[in-house]
N, C-alpha and C positions, 0 to 999 in steps of 0.2 A: 504493500500500500504506500502511496506517495506521502512523504513527510508533510504535515500541515502545521504551520507555525501561526499562533495567534499573536498579532501585534497590537499592543495596547499602551496606554499612558494617559496621564491627566490631560485635560484640555490645555492646548497651547504648548504641549511638550515637544512637538515636532514629529508626530506620527506620520503625517502626510509626506513630509520631506524624506523621512527614512524609507517609507513605502516607495517613493519615487526612485530613490537610489537603488533599491532592490529591483525595481522594474527596469531600470537602466542596465542592470546585469542580466536581464532576460528572464526574470522571475515573474510569474503570474501573481498579481495582487488583486484580491477581492476586498473591496472597501464597503463595509456595511453602512457607513454614512452616505455613500453615493447611492446605494440601494434604497436607503430610507428616503432620500430626496426624490428618486425615481418613482417611488410608491406614492409620494405626496404631490406630484406634479399634476397639472390638469389631466383628468382621465386616468390617473394612477390607481392601482388596485386597492389602495387603502382609503381613497377619498369618499366612497359611499358610506363606509362604516364610520369614518370620522364625522361626516355630515349627520348621520343618524344618531351618533352618540353625543356630539357636541353642539350641533345646530349650525345654521347658515353663517353665524357670526364668525366662525373659525375658517370660513372659506373666502379666499381673496377674489377679487373681481375676475381674474383669469381662470378661476376654477381650481387653483392650487391651494395648498394649506397656507393660511395666514400665520407664518412662523412666529412673528413678533407677539401676536395675540395669544397664540398657543403657549409660547414660552412663559409669558406673564401668568397665564392660567395654571400651568402645571407647577410653577414654582410657588404659587399661592396656596395650593392644596395638593397633597400627595395622592389623594384618591383620583384626581384627574390625570396625574402622571401615570398612575397604574393603569387607568382605563386606556390611555393612549398606547402604553407599552403592550397591553393585551391585544390591541389591534395590530400594531406594527411588528412586534417581535416574531410571531409565527411566520408572517409574510417575508420578513428579512431573512430568517433562517432558511425557508424554502428556496428563495432565490439564491442564497449563498451556496446551498447544496447543489443546486443546478449548475452554478458557475464552477464549483469544484469538479464536477463530472466532466466539464468541458476543458479544464485546465491541462496544459501540456508540458509545463516546465518541470525540472527535476524535483523541486519542492514547491509548495504553495504558501503564500502568506495571506492570511485573512486579517484585515485591520478591523478590530472590534473595540471601540472606546470603552464599552462596559463589560469587557471580558470577565472580570472578576466579580462584577455586580450581578451577573446572571449565570445560570448553569446551562444555558441553551447550547453552548458549544463544547461542553465537557467531553462528549463522545467523539468529536471529530478533531479536536486540537491535540497534538502530541507534545508540543513545546510552547511555552509562553515567552514572548519577547517584550520587555517593558522599555519604553523610551522615557528617560527621566531627566528632570531639571529642577532647580529650586522653584518653590511655589510662587515667589515674587516674579520670577521670569515668566512662568506660565501666565500669570495675571496680566503682565505688561504686553506680552505677545498677543494674547487673546483680545485685549482692549484695542490694540493697534489693528489687528486683522479684522475683527468683527464689529468694530465701532460700538462696542458695548461699554456701559459704565462700570467702574470698578466693583460696585456693590452687586451688579448683575453677574459679573464673572465670579466673584466670591461665592455667590449663591449656587452657581453651577459646580464650582470646586467642592462645595459642602455636600453636594449630592453624590459625589464620587467617592469610591473607597479611599481611605487615607493613604497618603504617599508611602508611609512606612509599611503598611500592609501589602500594598502593591509590590513593593520591592522584595518583601519576604516571599511572596507567591511566585515571583519571576524565576524562570529557568535561565534566561539570558537578559542582560541589561545593556542598553546603549545610553551613555551619558551625553546629553546634548546641552553642554554649558560653555563650550568653547567655539572654535571656528568650524567652517564647512569641511576643511581638510581632516580635522579630527573626527568629525561625524562620519565622513566617507570611509576613513580608515577602519573604523569600528564595523561598518556595514560590510566592507570587503572581508574582514576577518571572520565575521559570522557567516557570510556567504560560503566561504571555504568549509567552515564547520558543518553547515547544513547540507552542502553537497556531499561531504563524506558520510553524513548520517543517512543520506538518501540512497547510498550504494547498496 
């Protein structure tokens, strides 16, 4: 069976960048965030269930999910967060498994922001790879990238597994606190390791 690595890390840690470096080395990357966006675009598979559960106010003019309104709602009440996850998570998992079956690279990386917060992927992930950096770096990067206020980013960080727990659960760790060369060197080293484990 093909080696499957779960790539995770806190918001703003650099998961997407690390995923891109593995992709540059010819590795198939399955990004659950990309799948979630696809499911919540106009006509996306999740949109009818979201409309039925949350009402028209959560639907943008173009028929996609109104992400800003939904973000405010789920961070105001964990029951709404759970309701949204119950709609999205099974659909994301089904699409992930479909993409795994189509993947052709020697090993596969699945980017799963909430890898340790859910047990959905326990049966398919053989190794976990955590991208790590200081929490303050996470917050600054996310504010810059997503144009969110600091308190919004801190609210997101608070919903994720604590950094110490994430590091304890990791099989492999990439430290993203220096320059691009340092980051790429770590990816190259792990690429060799994963290739040898795939033989």
